[in-house]
NUDOTOR-213363 format. One line per field, with one value per residue: residue in three letters; x, y, z of N, C-alpha, C in turn. Coordinates in Angstrom, 3 decimals. Layout:
BEGIN
rest: (ALA | ...)
n.east: (X | ...)
n.north: (Y | ...)
n.up: (Z | ...)
ca.east: (X | ...)
ca.north: (Y | ...)
ca.up: (Z | ...)
c.east: (X | ...)
c.north: (Y | ...)
c.up: (Z | ...)
END
This chain:
BEGIN
rest: (MET | SER | THR | THR | LYS | LYS | SER | SER | GLN | ILE | SER | GLU | PHE | TYR | LEU | ALA | CYS | ARG | ASN | GLY | ASP | VAL | ASP | LEU | VAL | LYS | LYS | TYR | LEU | MET | ALA | LEU | LYS | GLN | THR | LYS | ASP | ASP | LEU | ASN | PRO | LEU | GLU | PRO | ASN | VAL | ASN | SER | THR | PRO | LEU | HIS | ALA | ALA | CYS | PHE | TYR | GLY | HIS | LYS | GLU | ILE | VAL | GLU | LEU | LEU | VAL | GLU | HIS | GLY | CYS | ASP | ARG | SER | LYS | ILE | ASN | GLY | TYR | GLY | LEU | THR | ALA | TYR | GLU | GLU | ALA | ALA | ASN | ASP | GLU | ILE | ARG | ARG | LEU | PHE | LYS | ARG | PRO | GLN | GLY)
n.east: (12.446 | 9.106 | 6.310 | 4.361 | 1.291 | -1.252 | -4.209 | -6.449 | -5.518 | -4.262 | -1.568 | 1.591 | 2.891 | 0.796 | -0.664 | 1.210 | 1.275 | -1.398 | -1.598 | 0.172 | 2.897 | 5.769 | 8.550 | 8.565 | 7.381 | 9.379 | 11.411 | 10.244 | 10.030 | 12.713 | 13.369 | 11.683 | 12.503 | 13.279 | 11.137 | 8.207 | 5.717 | 5.176 | 4.585 | 2.047 | -0.108 | -3.440 | -5.172 | -6.884 | -8.814 | -9.576 | -9.833 | -8.220 | -5.200 | -1.907 | -1.300 | -3.856 | -4.818 | -3.035 | -3.623 | -6.386 | -6.376 | -4.938 | -2.102 | 0.379 | 3.280 | 3.790 | 2.324 | 3.818 | 6.279 | 5.523 | 4.666 | 7.046 | 8.549 | 7.470 | 4.886 | 1.771 | -0.287 | -2.721 | -4.149 | -7.108 | -9.283 | -11.211 | -13.610 | -13.920 | -12.418 | -9.679 | -6.560 | -6.232 | -8.886 | -9.735 | -8.481 | -7.965 | -7.974 | -7.379 | -4.663 | -3.425 | -4.354 | -3.004 | -0.453 | -0.508 | -0.373 | 1.446 | 4.509 | 4.395 | 6.026)
n.north: (-5.656 | -5.120 | -2.918 | -2.833 | -3.572 | -5.446 | -4.003 | -5.209 | -6.392 | -6.628 | -4.923 | -6.489 | -5.528 | -4.411 | -6.778 | -8.211 | -6.623 | -6.821 | -9.568 | -10.062 | -10.602 | -10.179 | -10.322 | -9.985 | -7.466 | -5.922 | -6.199 | -4.864 | -2.308 | -1.584 | -1.423 | 0.612 | 2.896 | 5.299 | 6.924 | 8.131 | 8.119 | 5.684 | 4.158 | 4.750 | 4.082 | 4.142 | 1.395 | 0.499 | -1.569 | -2.307 | -0.046 | 0.929 | 1.639 | 0.120 | 0.485 | 0.797 | -1.814 | -3.421 | -2.437 | -3.021 | -5.819 | -6.352 | -6.520 | -5.926 | -5.612 | -4.974 | -2.617 | -1.005 | -0.956 | 0.346 | 2.856 | 3.764 | 4.093 | 6.305 | 6.278 | 7.617 | 8.544 | 9.788 | 9.457 | 9.018 | 6.324 | 4.655 | 4.456 | 6.537 | 6.520 | 6.666 | 4.890 | 4.483 | 4.531 | 2.208 | 0.275 | -2.914 | -3.325 | -1.983 | -2.158 | -1.832 | 0.755 | 2.219 | 2.420 | 4.622 | 6.771 | 9.570 | 10.131 | 11.921 | 14.852)
n.up: (-12.409 | -12.740 | -12.466 | -14.223 | -15.967 | -17.638 | -19.039 | -17.869 | -15.616 | -12.244 | -10.661 | -9.901 | -7.661 | -6.136 | -5.645 | -4.119 | -1.821 | -0.992 | -0.547 | 1.474 | 1.057 | 2.184 | 1.526 | -1.290 | -1.474 | -0.247 | -2.176 | -4.366 | -3.245 | -3.014 | -5.707 | -6.492 | -5.225 | -6.334 | -7.073 | -5.549 | -6.623 | -7.814 | -5.633 | -4.904 | -6.664 | -7.890 | -8.268 | -11.119 | -11.433 | -8.895 | -7.450 | -5.361 | -3.463 | -3.044 | -0.304 | 0.829 | 0.399 | 1.938 | 4.480 | 4.705 | 4.645 | 6.900 | 7.070 | 8.855 | 8.860 | 6.206 | 5.906 | 7.650 | 6.244 | 3.833 | 4.784 | 5.980 | 3.678 | 2.541 | 1.497 | 0.378 | 2.835 | 2.920 | 0.617 | -1.242 | -1.887 | -4.495 | -3.242 | -1.628 | 0.711 | 3.053 | 3.553 | 6.268 | 7.143 | 5.998 | 7.441 | 8.947 | 11.674 | 15.035 | 15.594 | 13.114 | 12.511 | 14.478 | 13.410 | 11.844 | 13.474 | 14.395 | 16.113 | 19.173 | 20.195)
ca.east: (11.167 | 8.204 | 4.978 | 3.423 | 0.234 | -2.205 | -5.313 | -7.422 | -4.843 | -3.793 | -0.106 | 2.226 | 3.175 | -0.468 | -0.970 | 2.138 | 0.805 | -2.687 | -1.438 | 1.085 | 4.189 | 6.732 | 9.806 | 8.348 | 7.164 | 10.704 | 12.109 | 9.641 | 10.380 | 14.097 | 13.351 | 10.870 | 12.928 | 13.543 | 9.939 | 7.113 | 4.485 | 4.952 | 4.101 | 0.688 | -1.044 | -4.808 | -5.399 | -8.179 | -9.788 | -9.987 | -10.037 | -7.467 | -3.746 | -1.290 | -1.443 | -5.237 | -4.939 | -2.307 | -4.399 | -7.652 | -6.129 | -4.259 | -0.691 | 1.081 | 4.665 | 3.758 | 1.900 | 4.997 | 7.239 | 5.001 | 4.690 | 8.460 | 9.056 | 6.841 | 3.591 | 0.802 | -1.268 | -3.996 | -4.780 | -8.473 | -9.532 | -12.412 | -14.784 | -13.890 | -11.810 | -8.227 | -6.082 | -6.540 | -10.303 | -9.897 | -7.684 | -8.661 | -8.055 | -6.717 | -3.207 | -3.054 | -4.613 | -1.941 | 0.727 | -0.674 | -0.157 | 2.803 | 4.996 | 4.282 | 7.341)
ca.north: (-5.870 | -4.137 | -2.808 | -2.691 | -4.566 | -5.342 | -3.165 | -5.954 | -7.063 | -5.856 | -4.958 | -7.447 | -4.820 | -4.366 | -8.137 | -8.551 | -5.906 | -7.402 | -10.957 | -10.158 | -11.142 | -9.194 | -10.359 | -9.391 | -6.027 | -5.333 | -6.132 | -3.775 | -1.023 | -1.283 | -1.048 | 1.813 | 3.969 | 6.535 | 7.756 | 7.745 | 7.972 | 4.266 | 3.555 | 5.202 | 3.997 | 3.692 | 0.283 | 0.751 | -2.658 | -2.471 | 1.307 | 1.119 | 1.639 | -0.970 | 0.747 | 0.449 | -3.277 | -3.941 | -2.062 | -3.753 | -7.224 | -6.448 | -6.896 | -4.904 | -5.380 | -4.309 | -1.233 | -0.326 | -0.736 | 1.355 | 4.156 | 4.138 | 4.475 | 7.543 | 6.083 | 8.678 | 8.069 | 10.503 | 9.221 | 8.499 | 5.279 | 4.824 | 4.387 | 7.735 | 6.208 | 6.605 | 3.584 | 4.447 | 4.179 | 0.830 | -0.613 | -4.089 | -3.319 | -0.864 | -2.319 | -1.200 | 2.200 | 2.824 | 2.661 | 5.931 | 7.805 | 10.130 | 10.321 | 13.257 | 15.127)
ca.up: (-11.791 | -13.319 | -11.884 | -15.326 | -15.990 | -18.729 | -18.582 | -17.079 | -14.519 | -11.103 | -10.631 | -8.996 | -6.412 | -5.394 | -5.194 | -3.039 | -0.630 | -0.603 | -0.119 | 2.610 | 0.630 | 2.688 | 0.765 | -2.607 | -1.265 | -0.010 | -3.466 | -5.139 | -2.633 | -3.401 | -7.123 | -6.679 | -4.329 | -7.069 | -7.171 | -4.659 | -7.398 | -8.051 | -4.397 | -4.634 | -7.788 | -7.654 | -9.195 | -11.757 | -11.295 | -7.498 | -6.923 | -4.128 | -3.566 | -2.287 | 1.129 | 1.184 | 0.434 | 3.098 | 5.671 | 4.707 | 4.947 | 8.184 | 6.930 | 9.636 | 8.426 | 4.901 | 6.164 | 8.203 | 5.155 | 2.909 | 5.465 | 6.103 | 2.355 | 2.091 | 0.841 | 0.662 | 3.817 | 2.809 | -0.688 | -1.181 | -2.887 | -5.310 | -2.374 | -0.802 | 2.001 | 3.179 | 4.007 | 7.706 | 7.285 | 5.514 | 8.287 | 9.465 | 13.135 | 15.711 | 15.480 | 11.844 | 12.637 | 15.304 | 12.576 | 11.216 | 14.488 | 14.376 | 17.485 | 19.774 | 20.722)
c.east: (10.241 | 6.879 | 3.936 | 2.420 | -0.569 | -3.424 | -6.313 | -6.804 | -4.439 | -2.272 | 0.410 | 2.537 | 1.918 | -0.794 | -0.063 | 1.705 | -0.492 | -2.520 | -0.457 | 2.440 | 5.295 | 8.006 | 9.659 | 8.111 | 8.504 | 11.483 | 11.561 | 10.026 | 11.812 | 14.146 | 12.641 | 11.367 | 13.200 | 12.335 | 8.825 | 5.807 | 4.154 | 4.439 | 2.611 | -0.300 | -2.426 | -5.094 | -6.794 | -9.223 | -10.297 | -10.197 | -9.358 | -5.973 | -3.183 | -1.412 | -2.857 | -5.371 | -4.255 | -3.057 | -5.663 | -7.463 | -5.288 | -2.810 | 0.200 | 2.479 | 4.711 | 3.311 | 3.083 | 6.004 | 6.781 | 5.049 | 6.129 | 9.035 | 8.309 | 5.545 | 2.626 | -0.305 | -2.650 | -4.720 | -6.141 | -8.648 | -10.838 | -13.705 | -14.832 | -13.256 | -10.288 | -7.841 | -6.363 | -7.980 | -10.592 | -9.203 | -8.528 | -8.865 | -7.287 | -5.198 | -2.700 | -3.255 | -3.529 | -0.682 | 0.674 | -0.443 | 1.285 | 3.242 | 4.823 | 5.653 | 7.677)
c.north: (-4.759 | -4.112 | -2.658 | -3.827 | -4.410 | -4.612 | -3.910 | -6.638 | -6.082 | -5.988 | -5.980 | -6.803 | -4.765 | -5.748 | -8.567 | -7.882 | -6.513 | -8.787 | -11.142 | -10.744 | -10.132 | -9.163 | -9.708 | -7.885 | -5.328 | -5.193 | -4.994 | -2.416 | -0.625 | -0.801 | 0.283 | 3.019 | 5.297 | 7.471 | 7.238 | 7.584 | 6.503 | 3.542 | 3.792 | 5.037 | 3.539 | 2.626 | 0.412 | -0.336 | -2.856 | -1.134 | 1.563 | 1.114 | 0.408 | -0.767 | 0.427 | -1.070 | -3.863 | -3.628 | -2.904 | -5.208 | -7.428 | -6.869 | -5.816 | -4.598 | -4.654 | -2.861 | -0.435 | 0.002 | 0.379 | 2.749 | 4.651 | 4.624 | 5.658 | 7.394 | 7.195 | 8.134 | 8.662 | 10.268 | 8.535 | 7.426 | 5.552 | 4.775 | 5.571 | 7.544 | 6.278 | 5.192 | 3.411 | 3.987 | 2.747 | -0.193 | -1.715 | -4.036 | -2.132 | -0.952 | -1.653 | 0.310 | 2.899 | 3.129 | 4.030 | 7.075 | 8.277 | 10.382 | 11.767 | 13.621 | 16.514)
c.up: (-12.259 | -12.589 | -12.972 | -15.305 | -17.261 | -18.180 | -17.705 | -15.865 | -13.430 | -11.057 | -9.620 | -7.651 | -5.539 | -4.822 | -4.047 | -1.736 | -0.108 | 0.011 | 1.031 | 2.282 | 0.954 | 1.853 | -0.607 | -2.494 | -1.045 | -1.317 | -4.321 | -4.564 | -2.962 | -4.846 | -7.350 | -5.889 | -5.026 | -7.084 | -6.279 | -5.414 | -7.621 | -6.807 | -4.194 | -5.775 | -7.325 | -8.708 | -9.803 | -11.536 | -9.875 | -6.791 | -5.588 | -4.417 | -2.849 | -0.770 | 1.602 | 1.349 | 1.663 | 4.391 | 5.791 | 5.124 | 6.211 | 8.134 | 7.549 | 9.099 | 7.082 | 5.056 | 6.703 | 7.104 | 4.223 | 3.525 | 5.599 | 4.776 | 1.752 | 1.325 | 1.277 | 1.561 | 3.604 | 1.482 | -0.502 | -2.258 | -3.628 | -4.518 | -1.407 | 0.562 | 1.939 | 3.620 | 5.504 | 7.924 | 6.838 | 6.423 | 8.922 | 10.973 | 13.715 | 15.629 | 14.198 | 11.938 | 13.460 | 14.490 | 11.899 | 12.197 | 14.413 | 15.811 | 17.942 | 20.331 | 20.778)
END
């Protein structure tokens, strides 16, 4: 499974996160578990990361998976926003809260 793309295309991993394809995201996460850099690419054509896309489109389960796998929560997209700031709703924003303890 490859996250490579042609220069004018968006990666399959990004599209899976944006489109809410939980099963495909899980497959990519298993393949990418060696390096977290692959979880945080800024897609050149959309200026956002897979986490930004999942947050923006309100895909709660995918956001949970990405955060659990160590996705960079603080990465800024091409519009100067974090994934938290791009979140579709409060339910998604709550996933960024760390437990108090």
